[in-house]
N, C-alpha and C positions, 0 to 999 in steps of 0.2 A: 504494500500500500504506500502510495506517495504521500510524504508529509505535506501539510497545508501551510502556506505562507501568506501573510497579509502585506499591506502596503508598508507598514513599519519594518517588517522583516526585509523586504526588498530594498528599502531605503538604507537600512543598516548595511546590508551586503554590498550595495553600490558604493557607499562611502568607504567601507573597508577595502574594496578593490582599488579605490583611488589612493588611500593612505591607511594602511593597517597599523601604523605607529601612532596615530593620533590618540590623544587622551580620551578616556571614557566620557569625560565631561564635554569635550568638543564634539564627540560623536553624538551624544545625547542631544546637544543643542542643535546640531545639523539636522537630525531626524525628528525633532519635536517631541522628545520624551524626557522624563525625569532621568537622572543618572541611575537610580535604582531600577526603574523599569527597563532602561536600556541594558543594564547589566543582566537582568533576568532573561531578556530576549537573546542576548549574546550566548548565554549558557544554554538556552533552549535550541538555538541554531547549531551550536556545537553538538548537543545531544542528538539532534536530528541528522547530523552528518553533513549539514550544509556548509559548515566551516570545518575543513580538515586541519588546517594549520594557518599560521600567520607568518608571512615571510617578507623579504624585501626584494626589489628588482634592482639588480646591479647593472652597471654598464660593462658588458662583457668585453668590449673592445679595449677599455682602459685596463682590464685585468688579463689581457692576453688571449681572449677568446674571440678574435675577430674573423675567424674562418668558419663559416657555417655550411654544413653539408646535409643534404636530404638524401637518404639512401632508401631505395625501394628494393625489397627482397622477395624473391619467389622461391618456393620450395616444393618438393614432391611429397614431403612428409606432412601428414595431418593427424597423426595419432596424438592422444592426450599426453602420452609419455614423452614424445618428441617435443611437443609444445612446452611442456614443463621444463625440459632440458634447455630448449632454446630461450625461453624467458629468463631462466637463471643465468645462462651464458651472456645474453645481451645486457641484462640488468647489472651484471658485474663490471661492465665497461662504463666508468664514470663520465666519459665524454659524450655518451648517448644521453641527452637530456630529455628527449621525448621519444616514446616507443608505442606504436599503435599496430594493432591487427586490423587490416582493412579489407574491403571487398573490391572486386575488380580484377584486373590483370595481375596485379601483385598481391602478395599476402601480408606484408608488413611494411611500415614506414618508420624510419628512424630520423631524428634530428640530432646531428652530431655537431658539437662545438669544440674547436681546437684552435691553435694559434696559426697554423700554416698547413701547406700541402703535406709536408713531412709528418706532421702530427696526425693528419687524416690517414696517411699511409700506414702509420703504426696502428691506428684504430682498426683499419681495414684488415690488417694481418691478424689482429686478435679476433675480429669478428668472424673471419672465415676459418680460424683455427679450431680444430676439434669438433666441428659441427658441419654437416653436409647441407649446402645450400645450392639451389639450382642457378639462380641469377642474383647478382647484386648490381644495381644500376644507381649511380650517384649523380646528383646535381649540386652545383656549388652556387651559393647565394652571392650575388654581386652587391646587393644593397638590401637592408631591412627597411622597408617602407613603413610597415606597421608591425609591431612585435609585442607580445604579451599584453594585448589590449584587454580591458575589462570585459567580462562575459555580459552580454545584454540580458537583463532579467525580466523585462516586460515586453 
């Protein structure tokens, strides 16, 4: 059953997506609630699983992560055991920052962030090591036009 959310819940979530570090008082003021009511709603949103964690968005280029690669993977294997092994294998590669199972011509999509082509080559070698893949096709981002945008809630 899908949890129910009201206008205050959506306003809280929208504000947190803009700035998760703001004080509870500032958040309450922005959404039109008392500080206590806002705190109770935050706890309820966490309990419902709408808020998994609170994090910051860093400037990846300033920290050496200016090379972004999108890798599409095709496999011949579709057993639950292979999928478990593959998930564990890919999840152990820290440079893979997003990992999706997708529909269509390919089976998986990975977003990889490294400092340069040599960094990607290292990730690629780890990716194909010890696991059988049919195809790995990669695309290199030239510019991030929009990245880590807030999720639209209404």
